[in-house]
C-alpha positions as CSV (number, residue, x, y, z in Angstrom):
1,X,159.4,18.8,-50.1
2,X,157.3,18.0,-47.0
3,X,158.9,20.9,-45.2
4,X,158.2,23.3,-48.1
5,X,154.5,22.1,-48.2
6,X,154.1,22.5,-44.5
7,X,155.5,26.0,-44.6
8,X,153.2,27.0,-47.4
9,X,150.3,25.8,-45.4
10,X,151.4,28.1,-42.6
11,X,151.6,31.0,-45.1
12,X,148.0,30.4,-46.1
13,X,146.6,30.0,-42.7
14,X,148.6,32.1,-40.3
15,X,148.4,35.7,-39.1
16,X,150.6,37.7,-36.8
17,X,147.7,39.9,-35.8
18,X,144.0,39.0,-35.6
19,X,142.9,39.8,-39.2
20,X,139.7,41.8,-39.3
21,X,136.8,41.1,-41.6
22,X,137.6,44.2,-43.6
23,X,141.4,44.0,-43.6
24,X,143.5,42.4,-46.2
25,X,144.7,42.5,-49.8
26,X,143.9,38.9,-50.7
27,X,145.6,36.6,-53.3
28,X,143.0,35.4,-55.8
29,X,143.9,31.7,-56.0
30,X,143.4,31.3,-52.3
31,X,139.9,32.9,-52.0
32,X,138.2,29.5,-51.6
33,X,140.6,28.4,-49.0
34,X,141.0,31.6,-47.0
35,X,138.1,34.0,-47.5
36,X,134.9,32.7,-49.1
37,X,133.1,31.7,-45.9
38,X,133.8,35.1,-44.3
39,X,132.7,36.9,-47.5
40,X,129.4,34.9,-47.6
41,X,128.8,35.8,-44.0
42,X,129.2,39.5,-44.8
43,X,126.7,39.2,-47.6
44,X,128.4,37.9,-50.8
45,X,125.8,36.2,-53.1
46,X,128.1,34.7,-55.7
47,X,130.7,31.9,-55.6
48,X,134.5,32.2,-55.3
49,X,134.7,30.8,-58.9
50,X,132.7,33.7,-60.2
51,X,135.3,36.0,-58.8
52,X,138.4,34.0,-59.8
53,X,138.5,30.7,-61.8
54,X,141.9,29.4,-62.9
55,X,140.5,27.7,-66.0
56,X,137.4,29.6,-66.9
57,X,136.1,33.2,-67.3
58,X,135.5,35.2,-64.1
59,X,135.3,38.7,-62.8
60,X,139.1,38.7,-62.7
61,X,139.1,38.8,-66.5
62,X,137.4,42.2,-66.5
63,X,140.0,43.9,-64.3
64,X,143.1,45.4,-65.9
65,X,146.3,47.3,-65.2
66,X,145.8,50.7,-66.7
67,X,149.1,52.3,-67.7
68,X,151.9,51.6,-65.2
69,X,150.3,52.3,-61.9
70,X,146.5,52.2,-61.9
71,X,143.6,49.8,-62.2
72,X,140.8,49.8,-64.7
73,X,137.8,47.7,-65.6
74,X,136.1,46.5,-68.8
75,X,132.5,47.8,-69.0
76,X,131.3,46.9,-72.5
77,X,131.5,44.2,-75.1
78,X,133.4,46.6,-77.3
79,X,136.5,47.1,-75.0
80,X,135.5,50.2,-73.1
81,X,137.7,50.7,-70.0
82,X,136.6,52.7,-67.0
83,X,139.3,54.2,-64.8
84,X,139.9,57.3,-62.7
85,X,140.2,60.8,-64.1
86,X,143.5,61.2,-62.3
87,X,144.7,57.9,-63.9
88,X,144.0,59.3,-67.3
89,X,145.0,62.8,-66.4
90,X,148.4,62.8,-68.1
91,X,146.9,61.6,-71.4
92,X,144.1,64.2,-71.2
93,X,146.9,66.7,-70.6
94,X,148.9,65.5,-73.6
95,X,145.9,66.2,-75.9
96,X,145.3,69.6,-74.4
97,X,146.5,73.0,-75.5
98,X,145.6,76.6,-74.8
99,X,143.3,76.5,-77.9
100,X,141.9,73.0,-77.2
101,X,141.9,72.7,-73.4
102,X,140.5,69.3,-72.7
103,X,141.5,69.6,-69.0
104,X,139.1,72.5,-68.6
105,X,136.4,71.6,-71.1
106,X,136.4,67.8,-71.0
107,X,136.3,65.4,-73.9
108,X,133.6,63.3,-75.4
109,X,134.2,61.4,-78.6
110,X,131.0,61.4,-80.6
111,X,132.1,58.3,-82.5
112,X,135.0,55.9,-82.8
113,X,136.7,58.0,-85.4
114,X,137.1,60.8,-82.8
115,X,138.7,58.6,-80.2
116,X,142.2,59.7,-79.5
117,X,145.3,57.4,-79.6
118,X,147.8,57.6,-76.7
119,X,151.3,56.4,-77.5
120,X,152.9,54.6,-74.6
121,X,149.7,53.8,-72.8
122,X,149.0,50.1,-72.3
123,X,146.2,48.0,-70.8
124,X,147.2,44.7,-69.3
125,X,145.0,41.6,-68.7
126,X,146.0,38.8,-66.3
127,X,145.5,35.5,-68.2
128,X,147.0,33.1,-65.6
129,X,148.2,32.9,-62.0
130,X,150.4,30.0,-60.9
131,X,152.1,29.2,-57.6
132,X,155.8,28.6,-58.6
133,X,157.3,28.6,-55.1
134,X,159.0,25.2,-55.4
135,X,160.3,26.0,-58.9
136,X,161.9,29.3,-57.8
137,X,163.4,27.8,-54.7
138,X,165.0,25.0,-56.7
139,X,166.4,27.4,-59.3
140,X,167.8,29.6,-56.5
141,X,169.6,26.6,-55.0
142,X,171.2,26.0,-58.4
143,X,172.2,29.6,-58.9
144,X,176.0,30.2,-58.9
145,X,175.9,34.0,-59.6
146,X,176.5,34.8,-55.9
147,X,174.0,37.6,-56.2
148,X,172.6,37.5,-52.6
149,X,169.3,39.3,-53.4
150,X,168.3,37.2,-56.5
151,X,165.4,35.9,-54.5
152,X,163.9,39.4,-54.6
153,X,165.4,40.6,-57.9
154,X,162.8,41.4,-60.6
155,X,165.2,40.8,-63.5
156,X,166.3,37.4,-62.1
157,X,162.8,36.3,-61.3
158,X,161.5,37.4,-64.7
159,X,164.3,35.5,-66.4
160,X,163.1,32.4,-64.5
161,X,159.5,33.2,-65.7
162,X,160.7,33.3,-69.4
163,X,162.7,30.1,-68.9
164,X,159.7,28.4,-67.5
165,X,157.3,29.4,-70.3
166,X,159.9,29.3,-73.0
167,X,161.2,32.1,-75.2
168,X,159.8,30.4,-78.3
169,X,156.3,30.7,-76.9
170,X,156.7,34.4,-76.2
171,X,158.0,35.0,-79.7
172,X,155.0,33.3,-81.2
173,X,152.6,35.2,-79.0
174,X,153.3,39.0,-79.3
175,X,151.8,40.9,-76.4
176,X,152.2,38.0,-73.9
177,X,154.4,38.8,-71.0
178,X,155.3,36.7,-67.9
179,X,156.5,37.9,-64.5
180,X,157.3,36.2,-61.2
181,X,156.7,38.2,-58.1
182,X,157.9,37.4,-54.5
183,X,155.4,37.4,-51.6
184,X,156.0,37.4,-47.9
185,X,159.5,38.8,-48.2
186,X,160.5,36.1,-50.6
187,X,159.0,33.1,-48.8
188,X,156.5,32.4,-51.7
189,X,156.3,33.1,-55.4
190,X,153.6,33.5,-58.0
191,X,153.9,33.7,-61.8
192,X,151.6,35.9,-63.8
193,X,150.9,35.5,-67.5
194,X,149.8,38.8,-68.9
195,X,148.4,40.1,-72.2
196,X,149.4,43.7,-72.9
197,X,147.5,45.9,-75.4
198,X,149.2,49.0,-76.7
199,X,146.5,50.5,-78.9
200,X,144.4,52.3,-76.2
201,X,142.3,55.4,-77.2
202,X,140.7,58.1,-75.1
203,X,136.9,58.1,-75.4
204,X,135.7,60.4,-72.7
205,X,136.8,62.6,-69.8
206,X,134.7,65.1,-67.8
207,X,136.1,68.6,-67.2
208,X,138.5,68.9,-64.3
209,X,135.8,70.9,-62.5
210,X,134.1,67.5,-62.2
211,X,136.9,64.9,-62.5
212,X,139.2,66.8,-60.2
213,X,136.7,68.8,-58.1
214,X,138.2,69.8,-54.8
215,X,141.7,69.2,-56.2
216,X,144.5,69.4,-53.6
217,X,142.3,70.8,-50.8
218,X,140.0,67.8,-50.8
219,X,142.6,65.2,-51.8
220,X,142.8,62.4,-49.2
221,X,139.8,63.9,-47.4
222,X,136.2,62.8,-46.6
223,X,133.6,64.1,-47.3
224,X,134.4,64.3,-51.0
225,X,132.5,65.4,-54.1
226,X,134.6,64.3,-57.1
227,X,133.5,62.6,-60.4
228,X,136.9,61.0,-60.7
229,X,136.5,58.9,-63.9
230,X,137.7,58.7,-67.5
231,X,136.9,56.3,-70.3
232,X,139.2,54.6,-72.8
233,X,138.9,51.9,-75.4
234,X,141.2,48.9,-76.1
235,X,141.8,48.1,-79.8
236,X,143.2,44.8,-81.2
237,X,143.9,43.2,-84.5
238,X,141.1,41.3,-86.2
239,X,141.9,38.1,-84.2
240,X,141.7,40.0,-80.9
241,X,145.4,40.0,-80.3
242,X,147.6,42.9,-79.1
243,X,148.9,45.0,-82.0
244,X,150.5,48.4,-82.4
245,X,148.2,51.3,-83.2
246,X,146.6,51.0,-86.6
247,X,143.5,52.4,-88.2
248,X,142.7,48.8,-89.2
249,X,142.5,47.7,-85.6
250,X,139.1,47.0,-84.1
251,X,137.6,47.3,-80.6
252,X,138.6,44.4,-78.4
253,X,135.9,41.8,-77.8
254,X,136.8,41.0,-74.1
255,X,136.3,37.7,-72.4
256,X,134.4,39.4,-69.6
257,X,132.9,42.9,-68.8
258,X,131.0,44.3,-65.9
259,X,127.3,44.9,-65.6
260,X,126.6,48.3,-64.0
261,X,124.0,48.5,-61.3
262,X,122.0,51.7,-60.6
263,X,120.1,50.1,-57.7
264,X,122.5,51.9,-55.3
265,X,124.2,51.1,-52.1
266,X,123.1,51.3,-48.4
267,X,124.9,51.4,-45.2
268,X,126.4,48.0,-44.2
269,X,126.0,46.7,-47.8
270,X,128.7,44.2,-48.7
271,X,131.2,45.5,-51.3
272,X,134.5,44.2,-52.8
273,X,137.2,45.8,-54.8
274,X,139.6,44.1,-57.2
275,X,142.8,45.8,-58.3
276,X,146.5,46.2,-58.3
277,X,147.6,47.7,-54.9
278,X,151.2,49.0,-55.3
279,X,153.1,48.9,-52.0
280,X,152.3,48.3,-48.3
281,X,154.5,47.6,-45.3
282,X,152.3,45.6,-43.0
283,X,155.4,43.8,-41.6
284,X,157.3,46.9,-40.6
285,X,159.2,46.8,-37.4
286,X,159.1,49.9,-35.0
287,X,162.5,51.0,-36.4
288,X,161.2,51.0,-40.0
289,X,158.1,53.0,-39.1
290,X,160.4,55.7,-37.6
291,X,162.6,55.6,-40.6
292,X,159.7,56.0,-42.9
293,X,158.3,58.9,-40.9
294,X,161.5,60.8,-40.1
295,X,163.5,60.3,-43.4
296,X,161.4,59.3,-46.4
297,X,158.2,61.2,-45.6
298,X,159.6,64.2,-43.8
299,X,162.1,65.1,-46.5
300,X,159.6,64.6,-49.3
301,X,157.1,66.9,-47.6
302,X,159.8,69.6,-47.0
303,X,161.2,69.6,-50.5
304,X,157.9,69.3,-52.4
305,X,156.2,72.0,-50.4
306,X,158.8,74.5,-51.7
307,X,158.7,73.1,-55.3
308,X,154.9,73.1,-55.5
309,X,154.6,76.7,-54.2
310,X,156.9,77.9,-57.0
311,X,155.2,75.7,-59.6
312,X,151.7,76.9,-58.7
313,X,152.8,80.5,-58.8
314,X,153.8,80.1,-62.5
315,X,150.8,78.0,-63.4
316,X,148.4,80.6,-62.1
317,X,150.1,83.3,-64.1
318,X,150.1,81.6,-67.5
319,X,147.5,79.3,-69.1
320,X,150.1,77.6,-71.2
321,X,152.2,76.7,-68.1
322,X,149.1,75.6,-66.3
323,X,148.5,73.0,-69.0
324,X,152.2,72.1,-69.2
325,X,152.6,71.5,-65.5
326,X,149.2,70.3,-64.5
327,X,150.2,66.6,-64.5
328,X,153.5,67.3,-62.8
329,X,151.9,69.3,-60.1
330,X,149.2,66.7,-59.5
331,X,151.7,63.9,-59.2
332,X,153.8,65.8,-56.8
333,X,151.0,67.0,-54.5
334,X,149.5,63.6,-54.3
335,X,152.6,62.0,-52.7
336,X,153.3,65.2,-50.7
337,X,149.9,65.2,-49.0
338,X,150.0,61.4,-48.5
339,X,153.4,61.6,-46.8
340,X,152.3,64.6,-44.7
341,X,149.1,62.8,-43.6
342,X,150.9,59.6,-42.9
343,X,153.3,61.3,-40.5
344,X,150.5,63.0,-38.7
345,X,148.6,59.8,-38.2
346,X,151.7,57.7,-37.3
347,X,152.0,60.1,-34.3
348,X,148.4,60.6,-33.6
349,X,147.5,56.9,-33.8
350,X,150.7,55.9,-31.9
351,X,151.8,53.4,-34.6
352,X,155.4,53.1,-33.2
353,X,154.0,52.0,-29.9
354,X,151.6,49.6,-31.6
355,X,154.5,48.0,-33.6
356,X,156.6,47.7,-30.5
357,X,153.9,45.7,-28.8
358,X,153.5,43.5,-31.8
359,X,157.2,42.9,-32.1
360,X,157.4,42.1,-28.4
361,X,154.7,39.4,-28.9
362,X,157.0,37.8,-31.5
363,X,160.1,38.0,-29.3
364,X,158.3,36.4,-26.4
365,X,157.0,33.6,-28.7
366,X,160.4,33.0,-30.2
367,X,161.9,32.7,-26.7
368,X,159.3,30.2,-25.6
369,X,159.7,28.1,-28.7
370,X,163.5,28.3,-28.9
371,X,163.5,30.3,-32.1
372,X,166.4,32.8,-31.5
373,X,166.7,33.6,-35.2
374,X,163.6,35.7,-35.1
375,X,164.8,37.8,-32.2
376,X,168.1,38.2,-34.0
377,X,166.3,39.3,-37.2
378,X,164.4,42.1,-35.2
379,X,167.7,43.3,-33.6
380,X,169.5,43.2,-37.0
381,X,166.8,45.4,-38.6
382,X,167.0,47.9,-35.8
383,X,170.8,48.1,-36.0
384,X,170.8,48.4,-39.8
385,X,168.2,51.1,-39.8
386,X,170.1,53.1,-37.3
387,X,173.5,52.7,-39.1
388,X,172.2,53.7,-42.5
389,X,170.2,56.8,-41.4
390,X,172.7,59.4,-42.7
391,X,173.1,57.6,-46.1
392,X,169.3,57.4,-46.4
393,X,168.9,61.1,-45.7
394,X,171.5,61.9,-48.3
395,X,169.8,59.7,-50.9
396,X,166.3,61.1,-50.2
397,X,167.5,64.7,-50.4
398,X,169.4,63.9,-53.6
399,X,166.3,62.2,-55.1
400,X,163.6,64.7,-54.0
401,X,165.5,68.0,-54.4
402,X,167.7,67.3,-57.4
403,X,166.6,64.4,-59.4
404,X,162.8,64.7,-59.1
405,X,162.7,68.4,-58.3
406,X,165.0,69.8,-61.1
407,X,164.0,68.7,-64.6
408,X,167.3,69.4,-66.2
409,X,168.9,66.8,-63.9
410,X,167.4,64.3,-66.3
411,X,168.9,65.5,-69.6
412,X,170.5,62.8,-71.7
413,X,174.2,62.6,-71.0
414,X,175.0,60.4,-74.0
415,X,178.0,59.0,-72.1
416,X,178.3,55.9,-74.2
417,X,178.3,57.9,-77.4
418,X,181.0,60.1,-76.1
419,X,183.2,57.2,-74.9
420,X,182.7,55.5,-78.3
421,X,183.8,58.6,-80.2
422,X,186.8,59.1,-77.9
423,X,188.0,55.5,-78.5
424,X,187.6,56.0,-82.3
425,X,189.6,59.3,-82.1
426,X,186.8,61.1,-84.0
427,X,185.9,64.6,-82.9
428,X,182.6,65.1,-84.8
429,X,179.5,63.1,-84.3
430,X,178.3,61.2,-87.4
431,X,174.7,61.4,-88.6
432,X,173.8,58.1,-87.0
433,X,174.8,59.5,-83.6
434,X,173.1,62.8,-84.2
435,X,169.8,61.0,-84.8
436,X,170.1,59.6,-81.2
437,X,171.1,63.0,-79.8
438,X,168.3,64.8,-81.6
439,X,165.8,62.4,-80.3
440,X,167.1,62.8,-76.8
441,X,166.9,66.6,-77.1
442,X,163.3,66.5,-78.4
443,X,162.3,64.2,-75.6
444,X,163.7,66.6,-73.0
445,X,162.6,69.9,-74.6
446,X,159.1,68.6,-75.2
447,X,155.9,70.6,-75.3
448,X,155.5,70.3,-71.6
449,X,158.8,71.8,-70.6
450,X,159.0,75.5,-69.5
451,X,162.6,76.5,-68.9
452,X,161.7,79.5,-66.9
453,X,159.8,77.3,-64.4
454,X,162.7,74.8,-64.2
455,X,165.2,77.6,-63.6
456,X,163.2,79.2,-60.8
457,X,162.7,75.8,-59.0
458,X,166.3,74.8,-59.5
459,X,167.7,77.9,-57.8
460,X,165.4,77.3,-54.8
461,X,166.0,73.6,-54.5
462,X,169.8,73.8,-54.9
463,X,169.9,76.3,-52.0
464,X,167.7,74.0,-49.8
465,X,169.9,71.1,-50.7
466,X,173.1,73.0,-49.8
467,X,171.5,73.9,-46.4
468,X,170.8,70.3,-45.6
469,X,173.9,68.4,-46.9
470,X,177.4,69.2,-45.7
471,X,179.9,70.3,-48.4
472,X,181.9,67.1,-48.4
473,X,178.8,65.0,-49.0
474,X,177.5,66.9,-52.0
475,X,177.7,66.0,-55.7
476,X,180.9,67.3,-57.5
477,X,179.1,70.1,-59.4
478,X,179.0,72.0,-56.1
479,X,182.7,72.4,-56.4
480,X,182.2,74.3,-59.6
481,X,179.6,76.5,-57.9
482,X,182.1,77.3,-55.1
483,X,185.2,77.8,-57.3
484,X,183.8,79.4,-60.5
485,X,180.8,81.3,-59.1
486,X,182.0,81.9,-55.5
487,X,179.1,79.9,-54.2
488,X,176.5,81.9,-56.1
489,X,173.8,79.4,-57.0
490,X,171.7,81.9,-59.0
491,X,174.6,82.8,-61.3
492,X,175.5,79.1,-61.8
493,X,171.9,78.2,-62.9
494,X,171.6,81.3,-65.1
495,X,174.7,80.4,-66.9
496,X,173.6,76.8,-67.4
497,X,170.5,78.1,-69.2
498,X,172.5,80.5,-71.2
499,X,175.3,78.2,-72.4
500,X,174.0,74.6,-72.3
501,X,172.6,73.0,-75.4
502,X,169.6,71.9,-73.3
503,X,169.1,75.2,-71.7
504,X,169.4,77.5,-74.7
505,X,167.9,76.4,-78.1
506,X,170.3,78.7,-80.0
507,X,173.2,76.8,-78.4
508,X,171.7,73.6,-79.7
509,X,171.4,75.0,-83.2
510,X,175.0,75.9,-83.2
511,X,175.9,72.4,-82.0
512,X,173.9,70.8,-84.8
513,X,175.9,72.8,-87.4
514,X,179.2,71.6,-85.9
515,X,178.4,68.6,-83.6
516,X,181.6,68.4,-81.7
517,X,182.2,65.7,-79.1
518,X,183.9,68.4,-77.0
519,X,180.7,70.4,-76.7
520,X,178.8,67.5,-75.0
521,X,181.8,66.7,-72.8
522,X,181.9,70.3,-71.5
523,X,178.2,71.0,-71.4
524,X,177.2,72.3,-68.0
525,X,173.8,70.6,-67.8
526,X,175.2,67.3,-68.8
527,X,177.9,67.7,-66.2
528,X,175.2,68.5,-63.6
529,X,173.1,65.4,-64.6
530,X,176.2,63.2,-64.6
531,X,177.3,64.4,-61.2
532,X,173.9,63.6,-59.7
533,X,173.9,60.1,-61.1
534,X,177.4,59.5,-59.9
535,X,176.5,60.6,-56.4
536,X,173.4,58.3,-56.5
537,X,175.7,55.4,-57.5
538,X,178.1,56.2,-54.7
539,X,175.4,56.2,-52.1
540,X,173.8,53.1,-53.5
541,X,177.1,51.3,-53.3
542,X,177.6,52.4,-49.7
543,X,174.1,51.1,-48.9
544,X,174.4,47.8,-50.8
545,X,175.5,45.6,-47.9
546,X,172.9,47.0,-45.6
547,X,170.2,46.4,-48.2
548,X,171.3,42.8,-48.5
549,X,171.4,42.3,-44.7
550,X,168.1,44.0,-44.1
551,X,166.3,42.1,-46.8
552,X,167.5,38.8,-45.3
553,X,166.5,39.9,-41.9
554,X,163.1,41.0,-43.1
555,X,162.6,37.6,-44.8
556,X,163.4,35.8,-41.5
557,X,161.3,38.2,-39.4
558,X,158.2,37.6,-41.7
559,X,158.8,33.9,-41.6
560,X,158.7,34.1,-37.8
561,X,155.4,36.0,-37.9
562,X,153.9,33.4,-40.2
563,X,155.0,30.6,-37.9
564,X,153.8,32.2,-34.7
565,X,150.0,31.9,-35.4
566,X,148.8,29.1,-37.6
567,X,145.0,29.4,-37.2
568,X,143.9,32.4,-39.3
569,X,144.3,33.6,-42.9
570,X,147.1,36.0,-43.7
571,X,147.7,38.2,-46.7
572,X,151.1,39.3,-48.1
573,X,152.1,43.0,-48.6
574,X,151.0,44.7,-51.8
575,X,153.4,44.4,-54.7
576,X,151.3,45.6,-57.7
577,X,149.7,42.2,-58.3
578,X,146.0,41.6,-58.6
579,X,144.3,41.4,-55.2
580,X,140.8,41.4,-53.7
581,X,139.6,43.4,-50.7
582,X,136.2,43.3,-49.2
583,X,134.1,44.9,-46.4
584,X,131.0,47.0,-46.0
585,X,129.7,50.4,-46.9
586,X,130.4,52.3,-43.6
587,X,130.2,55.8,-42.2
588,X,133.3,57.5,-40.6
589,X,133.8,59.0,-37.2
590,X,137.4,60.3,-37.6
591,X,137.7,62.4,-34.4
592,X,135.8,63.4,-31.3
593,X,132.6,65.2,-32.2
594,X,133.0,64.5,-35.9
595,X,130.6,62.1,-37.6
596,X,130.4,61.6,-41.4
597,X,127.7,59.6,-43.2
598,X,128.7,57.1,-45.9
599,X,127.7,59.1,-49.0
600,X,127.7,62.6,-50.5
601,X,125.5,64.2,-53.0
602,X,125.5,66.9,-55.6
603,X,124.1,69.3,-52.9
604,X,127.7,69.3,-51.5
605,X,129.2,70.3,-54.8
606,X,127.0,73.3,-54.9
607,X,127.7,74.1,-51.3
608,X,131.5,74.0,-51.9
609,X,131.3,76.1,-55.1
610,X,133.8,79.0,-55.2
611,X,134.2,80.7,-58.6
612,X,137.3,82.5,-57.4
613,X,139.1,79.2,-56.5
614,X,140.1,77.0,-59.3
615,X,139.7,73.9,-57.1
616,X,136.0,74.5,-56.5
617,X,134.6,75.9,-59.8
618,X,131.3,74.4,-60.9
619,X,130.4,74.4,-64.6
620,X,127.2,76.3,-65.7
621,X,125.9,73.0,-67.3
622,X,126.1,71.1,-64.0
623,X,124.4,73.9,-62.1
624,X,121.6,74.0,-64.7
625,X,121.0,70.2,-64.3
626,X,121.1,70.6,-60.5
627,X,118.6,73.5,-60.5
628,X,116.2,71.5,-62.7
629,X,116.8,68.3,-60.7
630,X,117.3,66.7,-64.1
631,X,119.0,63.6,-62.8
632,X,117.4,61.0,-65.1
633,X,117.2,57.5,-63.7
634,X,120.3,57.9,-61.5
635,X,119.1,59.7,-58.4
636,X,118.7,58.2,-54.9
637,X,115.2,57.3,-53.6
638,X,115.0,60.7,-51.9
639,X,115.6,62.5,-55.2
640,X,119.2,63.6,-54.5
641,X,122.0,62.9,-56.9
642,X,124.7,60.6,-55.3
643,X,128.3,61.5,-55.9
644,X,130.7,59.6,-53.7
645,X,130.5,56.9,-51.0
646,X,133.0,55.1,-48.6
647,X,133.6,51.5,-47.5
648,X,136.0,50.0,-44.9
649,X,137.9,48.1,-47.5
650,X,141.7,47.9,-47.5
651,X,143.3,49.7,-50.4
652,X,146.4,51.7,-51.3
653,X,148.1,53.4,-54.3
654,X,147.6,51.3,-57.4
655,X,144.0,50.6,-56.4
656,X,143.0,53.9,-58.1
657,X,140.4,52.9,-60.7
658,X,139.5,49.7,-59.0
659,X,135.9,48.3,-59.6
660,X,133.7,48.5,-56.6
661,X,131.3,45.5,-56.8
662,X,128.2,44.7,-54.9
663,X,127.3,41.2,-53.5
664,X,126.3,40.1,-57.0
665,X,129.6,41.2,-58.6
666,X,127.9,44.2,-60.3
667,X,129.7,47.5,-60.6
668,X,128.4,50.1,-58.2
669,X,131.3,52.5,-58.1
670,X,135.0,53.1,-58.8
671,X,137.6,53.5,-56.1
672,X,139.8,56.6,-56.3
673,X,141.2,57.7,-52.9
674,X,141.5,57.1,-49.2
675,X,140.8,59.3,-46.2
676,X,143.4,61.3,-44.4
677,X,142.9,59.4,-41.1
678,X,143.2,56.0,-42.8
679,X,146.4,56.7,-44.7
680,X,148.5,54.7,-42.3
681,X,146.7,51.6,-43.5
682,X,149.8,51.0,-45.6
683,X,151.5,50.1,-42.4
684,X,148.7,49.1,-40.1
685,X,145.0,48.6,-41.0
686,X,142.7,50.1,-38.4
687,X,139.0,49.6,-39.0
688,X,138.0,52.7,-37.1
689,X,139.9,54.9,-39.6
690,X,140.4,53.1,-42.9
691,X,138.0,54.0,-45.7
692,X,138.1,53.7,-49.5
693,X,136.6,56.7,-51.2
694,X,134.5,55.8,-54.3
695,X,132.7,57.6,-57.1
696,X,129.2,56.2,-57.3
697,X,128.4,54.6,-60.7
698,X,125.2,56.5,-60.8
699,X,127.1,59.8,-60.8
700,X,129.3,58.6,-63.6
701,X,126.3,57.5,-65.7
702,X,124.5,60.8,-64.9
703,X,127.6,62.8,-66.2
704,X,127.9,60.7,-69.3
705,X,124.1,60.7,-70.1
706,X,122.7,64.0,-68.9
707,X,125.8,66.3,-68.7
708,X,127.6,65.2,-71.8
709,X,124.6,63.9,-73.8
710,X,126.7,60.9,-74.7
711,X,123.8,58.5,-75.2
712,X,125.9,56.4,-77.6
713,X,128.1,55.4,-74.7
714,X,125.1,54.6,-72.4
715,X,123.7,52.3,-75.2
716,X,127.0,50.4,-75.2
717,X,126.7,49.5,-71.5
718,X,124.7,46.7,-69.7
719,X,122.9,48.7,-67.0
720,X,121.0,46.9,-64.2
721,X,118.2,49.2,-63.2
């Protein structure tokens, strides 16, 4: 136990690189130990216990997971949740139609009866955080399953969490979930007790001309002029507990909610963000940076560029398709532009060379201190990355071009139903099976599926895939294309849409009248989907031993980094757990001769306006308010209307929607993006380039109050003026 305790102390106090004041995604239970002195020096006016307290209410209790990949914050005593427009985008889209286009027109519920339910949307509060390193390590020692990656396995660790808290406790407390997450490559573990609410209703969303202003052109860019926010409300039963949607549910009375400050921010002001950053790779070796650039990112950019061009062509032709595919297009372009920008900056900022220097530092230290295992770990990682390159390329093309790119690759195959019927000897599906099949069909052929778009994209992506992957390495359906269609991909796809039950509704109607097992067995789209999944399994199986070896090597490599320097705080890579980052409001000088101030105003929106470009349309209502300078109490001291600002805090995907707090813990903005030059912060934080782009809370309040005339929402907030 003494050795474990000593190593944990090293985790808390060590740093491979000299951690900068603005760098880091910090674990909340360690703020007092690691960060509070530095934060006070930068301007923080409150105590660490005000930010996070293990046994009392703190700011942590007002920060939530919104959906499955964003952050939100509680802003009223009646359960209002503020998050980004792009985080709420898919739910806004689900409520939109050609006749009721909320994406274009926005949505403002005038009362609680008008608030819109969102099936599948959850809001998650973090009730408790515990260090369970010793518990997990002891359980792993007793494990006899011979699963070598259990120390990183989500299912294994979550089973340990349930075992620790007790299944009876979870049964008695609906909505409570527990999860254990690995940190530092599996050298430390925390358990999170969470309360998950599933009755979440949409309250307000500005039109896309505000919430998505600049769209793809401005995405990942500074200066920015986007009102990226939306508002939802959490409902609970009359005891405040999570409950399924019901008209009897009442607005949640939260433990904590934010005060909103309209006093504004100035250059060099202290700010902090709390949220759920998703994934970073701060401990990458040089080989892993190259792999990320040349395989994962490059293939994603290549495939999505083609797919998005075709998607946008159809969206601009037809308003219905525009609404159907708006969310799909936005999700695709976000990762596309991120990957493209990261590759550019990896080269421009010479990140491979930087990582080589850092690795050499570890190798020299390990030699001086007789620690050959760390040198061996670095060599193992490089060897494995090199050996698995071809398999990684195959998997990335399969995933991007076929599984993500082609929607009908995800049709239900109902393989277990087919096998069950074959074993029974029955040839016609019973009603119970048809209920499952009908549900699967409806889920696939939903209101947001346009077969003509999927067909067009499929033809293009299958041709691209065939160009990149040699015949013997392709999924088996390509043999059908070669033999039955003489290699003609267009004919193959056309026939799928003509004859498959998923491609042609009339074929499905015929099947329902005579639900033969043989029809599903021989269906072309099902065969296509099954072939892709089989290929993915084959590649995954071939990669498995390399994945085990590289995970073990990474764990050792990180342990070496943590041992090397024991005098400064260190933060673990992001893993979608609650973290704090802090720094200062700061301008940006991204390149020679280019200097950008730290804020933008509504003047810039008007300067960018282009009525012929959907990305830069400005609504007449906003122009009217601008012309009259009718900004209420939300303008800057010079009379201009603030829109966005930047800070040198350390964020990544998952931080979208994070509350931006001033030195008093008051809400001054909401984080929504990063700048193009700082996109490599996922691998290496660089203060010169890294900025978080935030929507100023004053702009949000101006839009709610003056643009939407939603004074009932303003009255619900506690605004510090």
